N, C-alpha and C positions, 0 to 999 in steps of 0.2 A: 503494500500500500504506500509506496514512496511517491506516488504521483499527486498527492494532496499535501501542499505545503502552505500553512498559514504564515503570513508575514506580518510583522508589527510595523506600524507607521510611527514616524517621529512625532506626529501631532498628538498621539495618544487617543484620538477620537476615531480615526479611520482604521479600518481593518481590511487587509488584503489577503487574497488566496491566489496562489499560482498553481496551475495544473498543467501537467504534461503527460503524454502517453508513456506507459511502462515499456522499456526496451530491454529485453533479456539478452540480446546479442549486440554488444558494442562494436566500435570500430576495429579494435584489435581482434575480437572474436570473428568478425566478418572476414578479416584478412587471413586468419588461420583457417577458417572454413574454406575459403576460396583456394588457398594454397593446397590444402588436403585434397580437394576435388580435382585441382589441376594435376596433382601427382597421380591420383587414381586414374584419371582419364588418359594420362600419358602412358601409364603402365598398360592399360587396356588397349590403346592404339598400337603400342610397340609389340605386344604379344600376338597380334593378328598375323596371318600368313600374308606374304607380300602382295598378292592381288587385292586383298580385302583391306589392307592397312589404310590407304588413303580415304576411302569412303567412311570407314570407322573413325579415322582421325578428324575428318570434317564434321561428322555427326557429334563427336565429343566436343569439338570446338564450338559448334552451334549451341550445344547444351550448356557449356560453360559460360558463353556470352549471355544466354538467356537467364541463367542463375545469377550472374553478376548484375545484370540490369534489374532483375527483380529485387535483389538485396539493396541496390542503390536507391530504387524507388521507395522501398520500405524505410530505409534510413532517412530519406528526405521527408516522408510524411510523418516520421517520428519526431521531427523538430517543431511540431505544432505546440504552441503555448497559449493558454488562456489565463488571463489575469482578471480577477474580480476584486474591485475596490469598493468597499462599503463605507460611506461616511454619513454624517447625520442628515445631509440633504440629498445625496444621490448614490445610486449604485451604477458603477461603470464596469462593463464587460469588454475587455480588449482581447481579441483573438488574433494572434500573429501566426501566419503560415508562410513558409518559404516562397511559394510561388505566387501567392495572392497579396502579400503585404499584411497590413493590419486592418481589422474591421472593428469598429467601436459601436457599442450600444449603451445608451445611458438612460436610466430610469430615475424617477423621483422616489426616494425612500418611503415617503408617506403613502404612496399608492401602489408600489410594486408588490406583487405576491410571489412567493416561492412555492411552486407546485411540484409535487412528486407524483407522477401518474404512471399507470400501466397501459400499454396498448399492445397490439399484436406483434409489433416489431421489437419494442424495447420495454424491458422491465425496469421500473423506477426511472422514468424519463424526468430529468430535472429541468424545469422551465421557469424563467423569470417573465412575468406577465404584467403589463400595465396598459390600460386603455386600448385594448385590441392589439397591441404590439406584444410580441413575445420573442424570446431567444432561448434556445436550448443550450444548456451548459454541461460540459463534462461528458460528451457523448462517448468518448473513448474510455471512460472509467467503468469499473464493474458496477453492478446494481448496488452492492453493499457500500462501495465508495461514494456513489451518488447520494445514497441515503445519509451517510455520514456528513457529506458536504452540505446537504440541505439542512440538517440539524445545526451544523456549525454556522451556516449563514443566518438561520433564524436566531441563533444565540448571539450573533453579532448585533442584532437588535434593530428596532425602529421600523419593522416591516408592517405592512397593512394587515388589518384583521382579515382573516380569510386565507392566510397562508397555510393551507391544509395539505397534509400528506394524502396519498391514495387510500390508506387505511382509515384515516379520520373521515374522509368523504364517503367511505363505504364502497370503493371500487373493488371489483373482483380481481383475482390474480395473486401471484405470490409477491407480497410486499414484505421486505425484511427491514427491520430497524435495529441494526446492531449497536452495541455500545460504541462510544466514540474513543476507541482505543488507539487508533492510528493518527489522531489529530493532536498536535501540540498547541497549547494555548499559552 
């Protein structure tokens, strides 16, 4: 659960949360994996009889390039960062993606609602809603982490009445509300 990091503000009144996707394979792990695959493909290509060596070598090269491109795209999408800043007057969500730049959504703290809902695609979808505008937060987090984030955001205070979880509203589905063990305050 390292993808939920509460940050403290210097003003003492604002509270910030920074979220990022969990990446189990870092840069050095990616290099080691690609090196191992390259060695394995080289051994497979060299062990072939002479007439079959070149087609097998080309197939191994194509598979290696495909794997390298897939890992590169995965690492690039893993650089997504969402920063949620809650102060007495506003809630600001800044989503920074490598290809798209930054997207900012700002809500009035007095009117924003923190909703935790279930639907067919996502369990515990965390949404900030105000006056017909809404933004989904932490889509890359697990359902348990989204529930923890919702509780931490509600605890940061000042939200509108009606910030209800799916369980409080009586929604069907598996809604979990674990203890806030992974959040440092």
